[in-house]
CHARMM-style PDB file with segment names, atoms N, HN, CA, C and O in Angstrom:
ATOM      1  N   MET     1      -6.157  29.975  50.287  1.00  0.00      PROA
ATOM      2  CA  MET     1      -8.045  29.873  50.560  1.00  0.00      PROA
ATOM      3  C   MET     1      -8.178  31.530  51.201  1.00  0.00      PROA
ATOM      4  O   MET     1      -7.928  31.873  52.356  1.00  0.00      PROA
ATOM      5  N   ASN     2      -8.625  32.363  50.120  1.00  0.00      PROA
ATOM      6  HN  ASN     2      -8.828  32.085  49.182  1.00  0.00      PROA
ATOM      7  CA  ASN     2      -9.045  33.583  50.583  1.00  0.00      PROA
ATOM      8  C   ASN     2     -10.579  33.748  50.273  1.00  0.00      PROA
ATOM      9  O   ASN     2     -10.956  34.793  49.744  1.00  0.00      PROA
ATOM     10  N   THR     3     -11.453  32.780  50.576  1.00  0.00      PROA
ATOM     11  HN  THR     3     -11.146  31.930  51.006  1.00  0.00      PROA
ATOM     12  CA  THR     3     -12.883  32.979  50.441  1.00  0.00      PROA
ATOM     13  C   THR     3     -13.574  33.400  51.935  1.00  0.00      PROA
ATOM     14  O   THR     3     -12.980  33.140  52.981  1.00  0.00      PROA
ATOM     15  N   VAL     4     -14.851  34.056  51.922  1.00  0.00      PROA
ATOM     16  HN  VAL     4     -15.334  34.267  51.072  1.00  0.00      PROA
ATOM     17  CA  VAL     4     -15.396  34.459  52.951  1.00  0.00      PROA
ATOM     18  C   VAL     4     -16.490  33.447  53.597  1.00  0.00      PROA
ATOM     19  O   VAL     4     -16.872  33.563  54.761  1.00  0.00      PROA
ATOM     20  N   VAL     5     -16.972  32.394  52.665  1.00  0.00      PROA
ATOM     21  HN  VAL     5     -16.662  32.300  51.719  1.00  0.00      PROA
ATOM     22  CA  VAL     5     -17.500  31.050  53.240  1.00  0.00      PROA
ATOM     23  C   VAL     5     -16.737  30.001  52.688  1.00  0.00      PROA
ATOM     24  O   VAL     5     -16.382  29.934  51.511  1.00  0.00      PROA
ATOM     25  N   LEU     6     -16.454  29.039  53.739  1.00  0.00      PROA
ATOM     26  HN  LEU     6     -16.742  29.094  54.695  1.00  0.00      PROA
ATOM     27  CA  LEU     6     -15.876  28.126  53.795  1.00  0.00      PROA
ATOM     28  C   LEU     6     -16.840  26.658  54.119  1.00  0.00      PROA
ATOM     29  O   LEU     6     -17.750  26.877  54.919  1.00  0.00      PROA
ATOM     30  N   PHE     7     -16.769  25.418  53.678  1.00  0.00      PROA
ATOM     31  HN  PHE     7     -16.030  25.240  53.028  1.00  0.00      PROA
ATOM     32  CA  PHE     7     -17.554  24.248  53.876  1.00  0.00      PROA
ATOM     33  C   PHE     7     -16.326  23.399  54.550  1.00  0.00      PROA
ATOM     34  O   PHE     7     -15.490  22.880  53.810  1.00  0.00      PROA
ATOM     35  N   VAL     8     -16.248  23.285  55.818  1.00  0.00      PROA
ATOM     36  HN  VAL     8     -16.927  23.707  56.419  1.00  0.00      PROA
ATOM     37  CA  VAL     8     -15.327  22.146  56.276  1.00  0.00      PROA
ATOM     38  C   VAL     8     -16.131  20.702  56.196  1.00  0.00      PROA
ATOM     39  O   VAL     8     -17.262  20.439  56.605  1.00  0.00      PROA
ATOM     40  N   PRO     9     -15.127  19.824  55.506  1.00  0.00      PROA
ATOM     41  CA  PRO     9     -15.989  18.375  55.290  1.00  0.00      PROA
ATOM     42  C   PRO     9     -15.766  17.689  56.663  1.00  0.00      PROA
ATOM     43  O   PRO     9     -15.126  18.131  57.617  1.00  0.00      PROA
ATOM     44  N   GLN    10     -16.496  16.399  56.546  1.00  0.00      PROA
ATOM     45  HN  GLN    10     -17.016  16.039  55.771  1.00  0.00      PROA
ATOM     46  CA  GLN    10     -16.863  15.775  58.025  1.00  0.00      PROA
ATOM     47  C   GLN    10     -15.566  15.043  58.466  1.00  0.00      PROA
ATOM     48  O   GLN    10     -14.947  14.622  57.489  1.00  0.00      PROA
ATOM     49  N   GLN    11     -14.998  14.781  59.624  1.00  0.00      PROA
ATOM     50  HN  GLN    11     -15.501  15.123  60.417  1.00  0.00      PROA
ATOM     51  CA  GLN    11     -14.024  14.428  60.127  1.00  0.00      PROA
ATOM     52  C   GLN    11     -12.846  15.042  59.820  1.00  0.00      PROA
ATOM     53  O   GLN    11     -11.832  14.413  59.519  1.00  0.00      PROA
ATOM     54  N   GLU    12     -12.924  16.358  59.883  1.00  0.00      PROA
ATOM     55  HN  GLU    12     -13.748  16.869  60.128  1.00  0.00      PROA
ATOM     56  CA  GLU    12     -12.072  17.419  59.576  1.00  0.00      PROA
ATOM     57  C   GLU    12     -12.130  18.393  60.490  1.00  0.00      PROA
ATOM     58  O   GLU    12     -13.220  18.779  60.914  1.00  0.00      PROA
ATOM     59  N   ALA    13     -10.776  19.000  60.979  1.00  0.00      PROA
ATOM     60  HN  ALA    13      -9.890  18.687  60.635  1.00  0.00      PROA
ATOM     61  CA  ALA    13     -11.377  20.485  61.865  1.00  0.00      PROA
ATOM     62  C   ALA    13      -9.878  21.494  61.244  1.00  0.00      PROA
ATOM     63  O   ALA    13      -8.697  21.148  61.198  1.00  0.00      PROA
ATOM     64  N   TRP    14     -10.437  22.629  60.887  1.00  0.00      PROA
ATOM     65  HN  TRP    14     -11.396  22.910  60.924  1.00  0.00      PROA
ATOM     66  CA  TRP    14      -9.467  23.575  60.367  1.00  0.00      PROA
ATOM     67  C   TRP    14      -9.007  24.579  61.395  1.00  0.00      PROA
ATOM     68  O   TRP    14      -9.845  25.198  62.051  1.00  0.00      PROA
ATOM     69  N   VAL    15      -7.714  24.769  61.566  1.00  0.00      PROA
ATOM     70  HN  VAL    15      -7.033  24.267  61.033  1.00  0.00      PROA
ATOM     71  CA  VAL    15      -7.154  25.822  62.397  1.00  0.00      PROA
ATOM     72  C   VAL    15      -7.088  26.891  62.029  1.00  0.00      PROA
ATOM     73  O   VAL    15      -6.271  26.947  61.110  1.00  0.00      PROA
ATOM     74  N   VAL    16      -7.643  28.095  62.311  1.00  0.00      PROA
ATOM     75  HN  VAL    16      -8.306  28.050  63.058  1.00  0.00      PROA
ATOM     76  CA  VAL    16      -7.384  29.375  61.823  1.00  0.00      PROA
ATOM     77  C   VAL    16      -6.654  30.529  62.506  1.00  0.00      PROA
ATOM     78  O   VAL    16      -6.925  30.758  63.685  1.00  0.00      PROA
ATOM     79  N   GLU    17      -5.851  31.192  61.938  1.00  0.00      PROA
ATOM     80  HN  GLU    17      -5.631  31.006  60.981  1.00  0.00      PROA
ATOM     81  CA  GLU    17      -4.830  32.223  62.455  1.00  0.00      PROA
ATOM     82  C   GLU    17      -5.617  33.581  62.041  1.00  0.00      PROA
ATOM     83  O   GLU    17      -6.091  33.752  60.918  1.00  0.00      PROA
ATOM     84  N   ARG    18      -5.698  34.614  63.201  1.00  0.00      PROA
ATOM     85  HN  ARG    18      -5.313  34.475  64.113  1.00  0.00      PROA
ATOM     86  CA  ARG    18      -6.002  35.984  62.923  1.00  0.00      PROA
ATOM     87  C   ARG    18      -4.866  36.883  62.743  1.00  0.00      PROA
ATOM     88  O   ARG    18      -4.352  37.300  63.781  1.00  0.00      PROA
ATOM     89  N   MET    19      -4.397  37.246  61.680  1.00  0.00      PROA
ATOM     90  HN  MET    19      -4.814  36.907  60.836  1.00  0.00      PROA
ATOM     91  CA  MET    19      -3.257  38.386  61.930  1.00  0.00      PROA
ATOM     92  C   MET    19      -2.014  37.267  62.400  1.00  0.00      PROA
ATOM     93  O   MET    19      -1.645  37.679  63.500  1.00  0.00      PROA
ATOM     94  N   GLY    20      -1.493  36.465  62.168  1.00  0.00      PROA
ATOM     95  HN  GLY    20      -1.793  36.131  61.275  1.00  0.00      PROA
ATOM     96  CA  GLY    20      -0.807  35.497  62.762  1.00  0.00      PROA
ATOM     97  C   GLY    20      -1.018  35.007  64.074  1.00  0.00      PROA
ATOM     98  O   GLY    20       0.058  34.664  64.564  1.00  0.00      PROA
ATOM     99  N   LYS    21      -1.924  34.847  64.794  1.00  0.00      PROA
ATOM    100  HN  LYS    21      -2.798  35.126  64.397  1.00  0.00      PROA
ATOM    101  CA  LYS    21      -2.074  34.541  65.893  1.00  0.00      PROA
ATOM    102  C   LYS    21      -3.538  33.505  66.153  1.00  0.00      PROA
ATOM    103  O   LYS    21      -4.674  33.817  65.796  1.00  0.00      PROA
ATOM    104  N   PHE    22      -3.161  32.275  66.836  1.00  0.00      PROA
ATOM    105  HN  PHE    22      -2.238  32.022  67.125  1.00  0.00      PROA
ATOM    106  CA  PHE    22      -4.790  31.553  66.926  1.00  0.00      PROA
ATOM    107  C   PHE    22      -5.758  32.205  67.242  1.00  0.00      PROA
ATOM    108  O   PHE    22      -5.811  33.039  68.146  1.00  0.00      PROA
ATOM    109  N   TYR    23      -6.827  31.788  66.329  1.00  0.00      PROA
ATOM    110  HN  TYR    23      -6.784  31.110  65.595  1.00  0.00      PROA
ATOM    111  CA  TYR    23      -7.795  32.444  66.321  1.00  0.00      PROA
ATOM    112  C   TYR    23      -9.187  31.478  66.831  1.00  0.00      PROA
ATOM    113  O   TYR    23      -9.868  31.864  67.781  1.00  0.00      PROA
ATOM    114  N   LYS    24      -9.433  30.509  66.269  1.00  0.00      PROA
ATOM    115  HN  LYS    24      -8.880  30.196  65.497  1.00  0.00      PROA
ATOM    116  CA  LYS    24     -10.475  29.283  66.363  1.00  0.00      PROA
ATOM    117  C   LYS    24      -9.925  28.042  65.565  1.00  0.00      PROA
ATOM    118  O   LYS    24      -9.005  27.919  64.757  1.00  0.00      PROA
ATOM    119  N   VAL    25     -10.712  27.296  66.026  1.00  0.00      PROA
ATOM    120  HN  VAL    25     -11.459  27.396  66.683  1.00  0.00      PROA
ATOM    121  CA  VAL    25     -10.899  25.785  65.460  1.00  0.00      PROA
ATOM    122  C   VAL    25     -11.960  25.827  64.438  1.00  0.00      PROA
ATOM    123  O   VAL    25     -12.965  26.254  65.006  1.00  0.00      PROA
ATOM    124  N   LEU    26     -12.155  25.640  63.481  1.00  0.00      PROA
ATOM    125  HN  LEU    26     -11.338  25.293  63.019  1.00  0.00      PROA
ATOM    126  CA  LEU    26     -13.473  25.281  62.479  1.00  0.00      PROA
ATOM    127  C   LEU    26     -14.014  23.964  62.301  1.00  0.00      PROA
ATOM    128  O   LEU    26     -13.444  22.983  61.824  1.00  0.00      PROA
ATOM    129  N   ASN    27     -15.269  24.069  62.774  1.00  0.00      PROA
ATOM    130  HN  ASN    27     -15.732  24.866  63.161  1.00  0.00      PROA
ATOM    131  CA  ASN    27     -15.714  22.509  62.978  1.00  0.00      PROA
ATOM    132  C   ASN    27     -16.362  22.134  61.588  1.00  0.00      PROA
ATOM    133  O   ASN    27     -16.294  23.027  60.744  1.00  0.00      PROA
ATOM    134  N   PRO    28     -16.954  21.006  61.229  1.00  0.00      PROA
ATOM    135  CA  PRO    28     -17.336  20.581  60.050  1.00  0.00      PROA
ATOM    136  C   PRO    28     -18.710  21.508  59.877  1.00  0.00      PROA
ATOM    137  O   PRO    28     -19.346  22.070  60.768  1.00  0.00      PROA
ATOM    138  N   GLY    29     -18.949  21.490  58.519  1.00  0.00      PROA
ATOM    139  HN  GLY    29     -18.432  21.033  57.795  1.00  0.00      PROA
ATOM    140  CA  GLY    29     -20.157  22.654  58.252  1.00  0.00      PROA
ATOM    141  C   GLY    29     -19.620  23.691  57.531  1.00  0.00      PROA
ATOM    142  O   GLY    29     -18.532  23.832  56.973  1.00  0.00      PROA
ATOM    143  N   LEU    30     -20.610  24.406  57.651  1.00  0.00      PROA
ATOM    144  HN  LEU    30     -21.494  24.291  58.104  1.00  0.00      PROA
ATOM    145  CA  LEU    30     -20.393  26.085  57.070  1.00  0.00      PROA
ATOM    146  C   LEU    30     -19.895  26.886  57.991  1.00  0.00      PROA
ATOM    147  O   LEU    30     -20.355  26.911  59.132  1.00  0.00      PROA
ATOM    148  N   ASN    31     -18.768  27.727  57.550  1.00  0.00      PROA
ATOM    149  HN  ASN    31     -18.394  27.707  56.623  1.00  0.00      PROA
ATOM    150  CA  ASN    31     -18.157  28.509  58.311  1.00  0.00      PROA
ATOM    151  C   ASN    31     -17.950  29.756  57.540  1.00  0.00      PROA
ATOM    152  O   ASN    31     -18.019  29.845  56.314  1.00  0.00      PROA
ATOM    153  N   PHE    32     -17.636  30.904  58.542  1.00  0.00      PROA
ATOM    154  HN  PHE    32     -17.579  30.832  59.538  1.00  0.00      PROA
ATOM    155  CA  PHE    32     -17.239  32.305  57.651  1.00  0.00      PROA
ATOM    156  C   PHE    32     -16.036  32.748  58.190  1.00  0.00      PROA
ATOM    157  O   PHE    32     -15.747  32.528  59.366  1.00  0.00      PROA
ATOM    158  N   LEU    33     -15.230  33.425  57.338  1.00  0.00      PROA
ATOM    159  HN  LEU    33     -15.465  33.605  56.383  1.00  0.00      PROA
ATOM    160  CA  LEU    33     -13.818  34.040  57.621  1.00  0.00      PROA
ATOM    161  C   LEU    33     -13.934  35.405  57.100  1.00  0.00      PROA
ATOM    162  O   LEU    33     -14.885  35.703  56.376  1.00  0.00      PROA
ATOM    163  N   ILE    34     -13.109  36.181  57.391  1.00  0.00      PROA
ATOM    164  HN  ILE    34     -12.336  35.939  57.979  1.00  0.00      PROA
ATOM    165  CA  ILE    34     -12.846  37.454  56.877  1.00  0.00      PROA
ATOM    166  C   ILE    34     -11.705  37.625  56.080  1.00  0.00      PROA
ATOM    167  O   ILE    34     -10.684  37.891  56.716  1.00  0.00      PROA
ATOM    168  N   PRO    35     -11.594  37.541  54.811  1.00  0.00      PROA
ATOM    169  CA  PRO    35     -10.500  36.846  53.976  1.00  0.00      PROA
ATOM    170  C   PRO    35      -9.096  37.736  54.121  1.00  0.00      PROA
ATOM    171  O   PRO    35      -8.026  37.190  53.850  1.00  0.00      PROA
ATOM    172  N   ILE    36      -9.137  39.048  54.534  1.00  0.00      PROA
ATOM    173  HN  ILE    36     -10.006  39.491  54.755  1.00  0.00      PROA
ATOM    174  CA  ILE    36      -7.855  39.899  54.686  1.00  0.00      PROA
ATOM    175  C   ILE    36      -7.124  39.310  56.213  1.00  0.00      PROA
ATOM    176  O   ILE    36      -5.926  39.045  56.314  1.00  0.00      PROA
ATOM    177  N   LEU    37      -7.955  39.204  57.138  1.00  0.00      PROA
ATOM    178  HN  LEU    37      -8.928  39.419  57.056  1.00  0.00      PROA
ATOM    179  CA  LEU    37      -7.443  38.936  58.294  1.00  0.00      PROA
ATOM    180  C   LEU    37      -6.915  37.471  58.822  1.00  0.00      PROA
ATOM    181  O   LEU    37      -5.883  37.105  59.383  1.00  0.00      PROA
ATOM    182  N   ASP    38      -8.208  36.749  58.342  1.00  0.00      PROA
ATOM    183  HN  ASP    38      -9.047  37.046  57.885  1.00  0.00      PROA
ATOM    184  CA  ASP    38      -8.035  35.024  58.609  1.00  0.00      PROA
ATOM    185  C   ASP    38      -7.224  34.118  57.747  1.00  0.00      PROA
ATOM    186  O   ASP    38      -7.244  34.395  56.547  1.00  0.00      PROA
ATOM    187  N   SER    39      -6.582  33.188  58.084  1.00  0.00      PROA
ATOM    188  HN  SER    39      -6.566  32.964  59.058  1.00  0.00      PROA
ATOM    189  CA  SER    39      -5.950  32.223  57.237  1.00  0.00      PROA
ATOM    190  C   SER    39      -5.793  30.932  57.778  1.00  0.00      PROA
ATOM    191  O   SER    39      -5.246  30.880  58.879  1.00  0.00      PROA
ATOM    192  N   ILE    40      -6.208  29.706  57.167  1.00  0.00      PROA
ATOM    193  HN  ILE    40      -6.653  29.748  56.272  1.00  0.00      PROA
ATOM    194  CA  ILE    40      -6.316  28.798  57.381  1.00  0.00      PROA
ATOM    195  C   ILE    40      -4.681  28.260  57.572  1.00  0.00      PROA
ATOM    196  O   ILE    40      -3.838  28.457  56.697  1.00  0.00      PROA
ATOM    197  N   ARG    41      -4.374  27.525  58.914  1.00  0.00      PROA
ATOM    198  HN  ARG    41      -5.059  27.365  59.625  1.00  0.00      PROA
ATOM    199  CA  ARG    41      -2.682  26.974  58.726  1.00  0.00      PROA
ATOM    200  C   ARG    41      -2.776  25.804  59.257  1.00  0.00      PROA
ATOM    201  O   ARG    41      -1.643  25.418  59.544  1.00  0.00      PROA
ATOM    202  N   TYR    42      -3.690  24.930  59.573  1.00  0.00      PROA
ATOM    203  HN  TYR    42      -4.610  25.243  59.340  1.00  0.00      PROA
ATOM    204  CA  TYR    42      -3.490  23.464  59.794  1.00  0.00      PROA
ATOM    205  C   TYR    42      -4.987  23.118  59.535  1.00  0.00      PROA
ATOM    206  O   TYR    42      -5.975  23.809  59.786  1.00  0.00      PROA
ATOM    207  N   VAL    43      -4.889  21.468  58.786  1.00  0.00      PROA
ATOM    208  HN  VAL    43      -4.086  20.907  58.583  1.00  0.00      PROA
ATOM    209  CA  VAL    43      -5.939  20.780  58.590  1.00  0.00      PROA
ATOM    210  C   VAL    43      -5.547  19.693  59.245  1.00  0.00      PROA
ATOM    211  O   VAL    43      -4.526  19.089  58.916  1.00  0.00      PROA
ATOM    212  N   GLN    44      -6.583  19.192  60.596  1.00  0.00      PROA
ATOM    213  HN  GLN    44      -7.412  19.683  60.864  1.00  0.00      PROA
ATOM    214  CA  GLN    44      -6.551  18.080  61.106  1.00  0.00      PROA
ATOM    215  C   GLN    44      -7.536  16.889  60.880  1.00  0.00      PROA
ATOM    216  O   GLN    44      -8.759  16.968  60.998  1.00  0.00      PROA
ATOM    217  N   SER    45      -6.952  15.973  60.599  1.00  0.00      PROA
ATOM    218  HN  SER    45      -5.959  15.909  60.504  1.00  0.00      PROA
ATOM    219  CA  SER    45      -7.994  14.760  60.599  1.00  0.00      PROA
ATOM    220  C   SER    45      -8.459  14.571  61.646  1.00  0.00      PROA
ATOM    221  O   SER    45      -7.735  14.892  62.588  1.00  0.00      PROA
ATOM    222  N   LEU    46      -9.832  13.985  61.981  1.00  0.00      PROA
ATOM    223  HN  LEU    46     -10.420  13.725  61.215  1.00  0.00      PROA
ATOM    224  CA  LEU    46     -10.390  13.525  63.159  1.00  0.00      PROA
ATOM    225  C   LEU    46     -10.620  11.986  62.983  1.00  0.00      PROA
ATOM    226  O   LEU    46     -11.304  11.439  63.848  1.00  0.00      PROA
ATOM    227  N   LYS    47     -10.195  11.338  62.105  1.00  0.00      PROA
ATOM    228  HN  LYS    47      -9.639  11.782  61.402  1.00  0.00      PROA
ATOM    229  CA  LYS    47     -10.717   9.751  61.947  1.00  0.00      PROA
ATOM    230  C   LYS    47      -9.762   9.318  62.806  1.00  0.00      PROA
ATOM    231  O   LYS    47      -8.701   9.864  63.106  1.00  0.00      PROA
ATOM    232  N   GLU    48     -10.330   8.056  63.264  1.00  0.00      PROA
ATOM    233  HN  GLU    48     -11.193   7.612  63.020  1.00  0.00      PROA
ATOM    234  CA  GLU    48     -10.054   7.228  64.360  1.00  0.00      PROA
ATOM    235  C   GLU    48      -8.586   6.607  63.616  1.00  0.00      PROA
ATOM    236  O   GLU    48      -8.457   6.609  62.392  1.00  0.00      PROA
ATOM    237  N   ILE    49      -7.633   6.140  64.455  1.00  0.00      PROA
ATOM    238  HN  ILE    49      -7.738   6.139  65.450  1.00  0.00      PROA
ATOM    239  CA  ILE    49      -6.362   5.402  63.776  1.00  0.00      PROA
ATOM    240  C   ILE    49      -6.239   3.952  64.633  1.00  0.00      PROA
ATOM    241  O   ILE    49      -6.264   4.102  65.855  1.00  0.00      PROA
ATOM    242  N   ALA    50      -6.147   2.954  64.278  1.00  0.00      PROA
ATOM    243  HN  ALA    50      -6.127   2.833  63.286  1.00  0.00      PROA
ATOM    244  CA  ALA    50      -6.046   1.584  65.302  1.00  0.00      PROA
ATOM    245  C   ALA    50      -4.170   1.750  65.337  1.00  0.00      PROA
ATOM    246  O   ALA    50      -3.384   1.965  64.415  1.00  0.00      PROA
ATOM    247  N   ILE    51      -3.988   1.583  66.513  1.00  0.00      PROA
ATOM    248  HN  ILE    51      -4.627   1.407  67.262  1.00  0.00      PROA
ATOM    249  CA  ILE    51      -2.751   1.020  66.673  1.00  0.00      PROA
ATOM    250  C   ILE    51      -2.593  -0.120  67.280  1.00  0.00      PROA
ATOM    251  O   ILE    51      -3.389  -0.543  68.118  1.00  0.00      PROA
ATOM    252  N   ASP    52      -1.476  -0.766  66.885  1.00  0.00      PROA
ATOM    253  HN  ASP    52      -0.829  -0.423  66.204  1.00  0.00      PROA
ATOM    254  CA  ASP    52      -1.334  -2.295  67.397  1.00  0.00      PROA
ATOM    255  C   ASP    52      -0.524  -2.120  68.225  1.00  0.00      PROA
ATOM    256  O   ASP    52       0.456  -1.398  68.040  1.00  0.00      PROA
ATOM    257  N   ILE    53      -0.813  -2.877  69.545  1.00  0.00      PROA
ATOM    258  HN  ILE    53      -1.609  -3.464  69.695  1.00  0.00      PROA
ATOM    259  CA  ILE    53      -0.324  -3.004  70.736  1.00  0.00      PROA
ATOM    260  C   ILE    53       0.623  -4.162  70.736  1.00  0.00      PROA
ATOM    261  O   ILE    53       0.035  -5.154  70.305  1.00  0.00      PROA
ATOM    262  N   PRO    54       1.986  -4.439  71.084  1.00  0.00      PROA
ATOM    263  CA  PRO    54       2.680  -5.679  70.792  1.00  0.00      PROA
ATOM    264  C   PRO    54       2.045  -6.477  71.957  1.00  0.00      PROA
ATOM    265  O   PRO    54       1.370  -6.069  72.903  1.00  0.00      PROA
ATOM    266  N   GLU    55       2.496  -7.874  71.590  1.00  0.00      PROA
ATOM    267  HN  GLU    55       3.045  -8.205  70.823  1.00  0.00      PROA
ATOM    268  CA  GLU    55       1.910  -8.732  72.428  1.00  0.00      PROA
ATOM    269  C   GLU    55       3.102  -8.927  73.909  1.00  0.00      PROA
ATOM    270  O   GLU    55       4.331  -8.858  73.882  1.00  0.00      PROA
ATOM    271  N   GLN    56       2.429  -9.115  74.786  1.00  0.00      PROA
ATOM    272  HN  GLN    56       1.431  -9.171  74.808  1.00  0.00      PROA
ATOM    273  CA  GLN    56       3.403  -8.882  76.306  1.00  0.00      PROA
ATOM    274  C   GLN    56       2.892  -9.696  77.221  1.00  0.00      PROA
ATOM    275  O   GLN    56       1.735 -10.105  77.132  1.00  0.00      PROA
ATOM    276  N   SER    57       3.825 -10.073  78.354  1.00  0.00      PROA
ATOM    277  HN  SER    57       4.766  -9.740  78.426  1.00  0.00      PROA
ATOM    278  CA  SER    57       3.092 -11.139  79.280  1.00  0.00      PROA
ATOM    279  C   SER    57       2.938 -10.473  80.349  1.00  0.00      PROA
ATOM    280  O   SER    57       3.570  -9.424  80.469  1.00  0.00      PROA
ATOM    281  N   ALA    58       2.019 -10.938  81.441  1.00  0.00      PROA
ATOM    282  HN  ALA    58       1.505 -11.791  81.343  1.00  0.00      PROA
ATOM    283  CA  ALA    58       1.979 -10.168  82.593  1.00  0.00      PROA
ATOM    284  C   ALA    58       1.811 -11.698  83.345  1.00  0.00      PROA
ATOM    285  O   ALA    58       1.622 -12.821  82.877  1.00  0.00      PROA
ATOM    286  N   ILE    59       2.011 -11.075  85.048  1.00  0.00      PROA
ATOM    287  HN  ILE    59       2.165 -10.163  85.429  1.00  0.00      PROA
ATOM    288  CA  ILE    59       1.402 -12.458  86.001  1.00  0.00      PROA
ATOM    289  C   ILE    59       0.853 -11.383  87.000  1.00  0.00      PROA
ATOM    290  O   ILE    59       1.287 -10.377  87.561  1.00  0.00      PROA
ATOM    291  N   THR    60      -0.580 -12.254  86.930  1.00  0.00      PROA
ATOM    292  HN  THR    60      -0.933 -13.071  86.474  1.00  0.00      PROA
ATOM    293  CA  THR    60      -1.694 -11.855  88.117  1.00  0.00      PROA
ATOM    294  C   THR    60      -1.559 -12.187  89.345  1.00  0.00      PROA
ATOM    295  O   THR    60      -0.576 -12.919  89.458  1.00  0.00      PROA
ATOM    296  N   ASN    61      -2.108 -11.988  90.385  1.00  0.00      PROA
ATOM    297  HN  ASN    61      -2.907 -11.393  90.293  1.00  0.00      PROA
ATOM    298  CA  ASN    61      -1.548 -12.036  92.089  1.00  0.00      PROA
ATOM    299  C   ASN    61      -1.607 -13.537  92.197  1.00  0.00      PROA
ATOM    300  O   ASN    61      -0.752 -14.181  92.805  1.00  0.00      PROA
ATOM    301  N   ASP    62      -2.855 -14.185  91.463  1.00  0.00      PROA
ATOM    302  HN  ASP    62      -3.549 -13.662  90.968  1.00  0.00      PROA
ATOM    303  CA  ASP    62      -2.319 -15.900  91.934  1.00  0.00      PROA
ATOM    304  C   ASP    62      -1.813 -16.468  91.240  1.00  0.00      PROA
ATOM    305  O   ASP    62      -2.208 -17.581  90.893  1.00  0.00      PROA
ATOM    306  N   ASN    63      -0.491 -15.763  90.674  1.00  0.00      PROA
ATOM    307  HN  ASN    63      -0.170 -14.858  90.955  1.00  0.00      PROA
ATOM    308  CA  ASN    63       0.669 -16.201  89.873  1.00  0.00      PROA
ATOM    309  C   ASN    63       0.025 -16.853  88.540  1.00  0.00      PROA
ATOM    310  O   ASN    63       0.550 -17.890  88.134  1.00  0.00      PROA
ATOM    311  N   VAL    64      -0.714 -16.495  88.063  1.00  0.00      PROA
ATOM    312  HN  VAL    64      -1.140 -15.653  88.392  1.00  0.00      PROA
ATOM    313  CA  VAL    64      -0.955 -17.058  86.769  1.00  0.00      PROA
ATOM    314  C   VAL    64      -0.368 -16.177  85.613  1.00  0.00      PROA
ATOM    315  O   VAL    64      -0.370 -14.946  85.596  1.00  0.00      PROA
ATOM    316  N   THR    65       0.081 -16.921  84.757  1.00  0.00      PROA
ATOM    317  HN  THR    65       0.082 -17.920  84.772  1.00  0.00      PROA
ATOM    318  CA  THR    65       0.797 -15.844  83.658  1.00  0.00      PROA
ATOM    319  C   THR    65      -0.014 -15.790  82.240  1.00  0.00      PROA
ATOM    320  O   THR    65      -0.238 -16.788  81.554  1.00  0.00      PROA
ATOM    321  N   LEU    66      -0.371 -14.612  81.953  1.00  0.00      PROA
ATOM    322  HN  LEU    66      -0.189 -13.802  82.510  1.00  0.00      PROA
ATOM    323  CA  LEU    66      -1.018 -14.184  80.892  1.00  0.00      PROA
ATOM    324  C   LEU    66      -0.284 -13.828  79.711  1.00  0.00      PROA
ATOM    325  O   LEU    66       0.883 -13.464  79.855  1.00  0.00      PROA
ATOM    326  N   ARG    67      -0.774 -13.876  78.605  1.00  0.00      PROA
ATOM    327  HN  ARG    67      -1.722 -14.172  78.488  1.00  0.00      PROA
ATOM    328  CA  ARG    67      -0.102 -13.137  77.351  1.00  0.00      PROA
ATOM    329  C   ARG    67      -1.202 -12.392  76.646  1.00  0.00      PROA
ATOM    330  O   ARG    67      -2.262 -12.878  76.252  1.00  0.00      PROA
ATOM    331  N   ILE    68      -0.759 -11.007  76.531  1.00  0.00      PROA
ATOM    332  HN  ILE    68       0.103 -10.613  76.851  1.00  0.00      PROA
ATOM    333  CA  ILE    68      -1.921  -9.769  76.097  1.00  0.00      PROA
ATOM    334  C   ILE    68      -1.544  -9.108  75.193  1.00  0.00      PROA
ATOM    335  O   ILE    68      -0.418  -8.615  75.258  1.00  0.00      PROA
ATOM    336  N   ASP    69      -2.204  -8.935  74.291  1.00  0.00      PROA
ATOM    337  HN  ASP    69      -3.118  -9.335  74.238  1.00  0.00      PROA
ATOM    338  CA  ASP    69      -2.163  -7.971  72.948  1.00  0.00      PROA
ATOM    339  C   ASP    69      -3.272  -7.397  72.788  1.00  0.00      PROA
ATOM    340  O   ASP    69      -4.236  -7.869  73.389  1.00  0.00      PROA
ATOM    341  N   GLY    70      -3.445  -6.279  71.980  1.00  0.00      PROA
ATOM    342  HN  GLY    70      -2.662  -5.896  71.492  1.00  0.00      PROA
ATOM    343  CA  GLY    70      -4.885  -5.664  71.526  1.00  0.00      PROA
ATOM    344  C   GLY    70      -4.503  -4.644  70.414  1.00  0.00      PROA
ATOM    345  O   GLY    70      -3.482  -4.526  69.736  1.00  0.00      PROA
ATOM    346  N   TYR    71      -5.604  -3.985  70.453  1.00  0.00      PROA
ATOM    347  HN  TYR    71      -6.434  -4.080  71.003  1.00  0.00      PROA
ATOM    348  CA  TYR    71      -5.688  -2.730  69.337  1.00  0.00      PROA
ATOM    349  C   TYR    71      -6.110  -1.489  70.158  1.00  0.00      PROA
ATOM    350  O   TYR    71      -6.949  -1.666  71.041  1.00  0.00      PROA
ATOM    351  N   CYS    72      -5.673  -0.401  69.977  1.00  0.00      PROA
ATOM    352  HN  CYS    72      -4.992  -0.257  69.260  1.00  0.00      PROA
ATOM    353  CA  CYS    72      -6.084   0.984  70.734  1.00  0.00      PROA
ATOM    354  C   CYS    72      -6.380   1.756  69.493  1.00  0.00      PROA
ATOM    355  O   CYS    72      -5.754   1.679  68.436  1.00  0.00      PROA
ATOM    356  N   THR    73      -7.539   2.603  69.783  1.00  0.00      PROA
ATOM    357  HN  THR    73      -8.047   2.666  70.642  1.00  0.00      PROA
ATOM    358  CA  THR    73      -8.328   3.160  68.805  1.00  0.00      PROA
ATOM    359  C   THR    73      -7.969   4.706  69.158  1.00  0.00      PROA
ATOM    360  OT1 THR    73      -8.472   5.621  68.505  1.00  0.00      PROA
TER     361      THR     73
END
């Protein structure tokens, strides 16, 4: 990608290197780069990912046993 005007899609962030070192992160929308100096090195997805938490047991202060599970986003 050696263009001056870039459009970053929604729910993505692009990491830009200038002459081999980290320069900035491009947010979604219209962005401008210098073609010879800048290059995109990584595309990060910002979408939420659901992670399943396995079921586990717990004991409260009043000795009640609970079984807990859930999803983390």
